[in-house]
C-alpha positions in Angstrom: 0.0 0.0 0.0 1.2 3.5 -0.8 -0.5 6.5 0.9 -1.7 9.4 -1.3 -1.2 12.7 0.4 -2.7 16.1 -0.5 0.7 17.1 -1.9 -0.2 14.9 -5.0 -2.7 17.6 -5.9 -0.2 20.5 -5.9 -0.2 20.9 -9.7 -3.9 19.8 -10.2 -5.8 16.6 -10.3 -3.4 13.6 -10.3 -3.3 11.4 -13.4 -5.2 8.5 -11.9 -5.3 6.6 -15.2 -1.5 6.3 -15.1 -1.6 4.5 -11.7 -4.6 2.2 -12.3 -3.6 0.9 -15.7 -0.7 -1.0 -14.0 -1.6 -4.6 -13.3 -3.2 -5.4 -9.9 -3.1 -1.7 -8.7 -6.3 -0.4 -7.0 -7.1 3.2 -6.2 -8.9 4.1 -2.9 -9.9 7.8 -2.4 -11.3 9.0 0.8 -13.7 11.6 -0.7 -12.3 14.5 1.2 -13.3 17.9 -0.3 -9.9 19.8 0.0 -6.4 18.5 -0.6 -3.9 19.9 1.9 -0.2 19.2 2.3 0.5 16.0 4.2 -3.3 15.2 4.5 -4.2 11.6 3.7 -6.4 11.7 0.7 -6.4 8.0 -0.3 -4.1 5.1 -1.1 -3.0 2.7 -3.7 -2.9 -1.1 -3.1 -1.4 -3.8 -5.2 -1.2 -7.6 -5.1 1.9 -9.4 -6.4 3.8 -12.7 -5.9 6.3 -11.1 -3.5 6.4 -8.2 -1.1 9.4 -6.7 -3.0 7.5 -6.9 -6.3 4.4 -5.4 -4.7 6.4 -2.5 -3.2 8.1 -1.8 -6.6 4.8 -1.7 -8.4 2.9 0.4 -6.0 5.7 3.0 -5.6 6.0 3.1 -9.4 2.2 3.7 -9.7 2.3 6.5 -7.1 5.3 8.1 -8.9 3.3 8.0 -12.2 0.6 10.2 -10.8 2.7 13.3 -11.2 4.6 12.3 -14.3 4.3 13.9 -17.7 0.9 13.7 -19.3 0.4 12.0 -22.7 0.6 15.5 -24.2 4.0 16.2 -22.6 2.7 18.4 -19.9 4.0 17.9 -16.4 1.3 17.5 -13.7 
């Protein structure tokens, strides 16, 4: 599991599709109205064959949320 903090929203809505298109990654948002720095807004979970593999996948998925968009824009 990887927590999603309000910091992810600093440059706008995170690119959810980039995280959830990875295999076995699931998005859980808490439905809070306002994103604030360090505020828990949700989390990503993943299932995998090993703990190490799950950790790698979920951290990669979280990192992808703020990566460049398909049009080359940085979120």
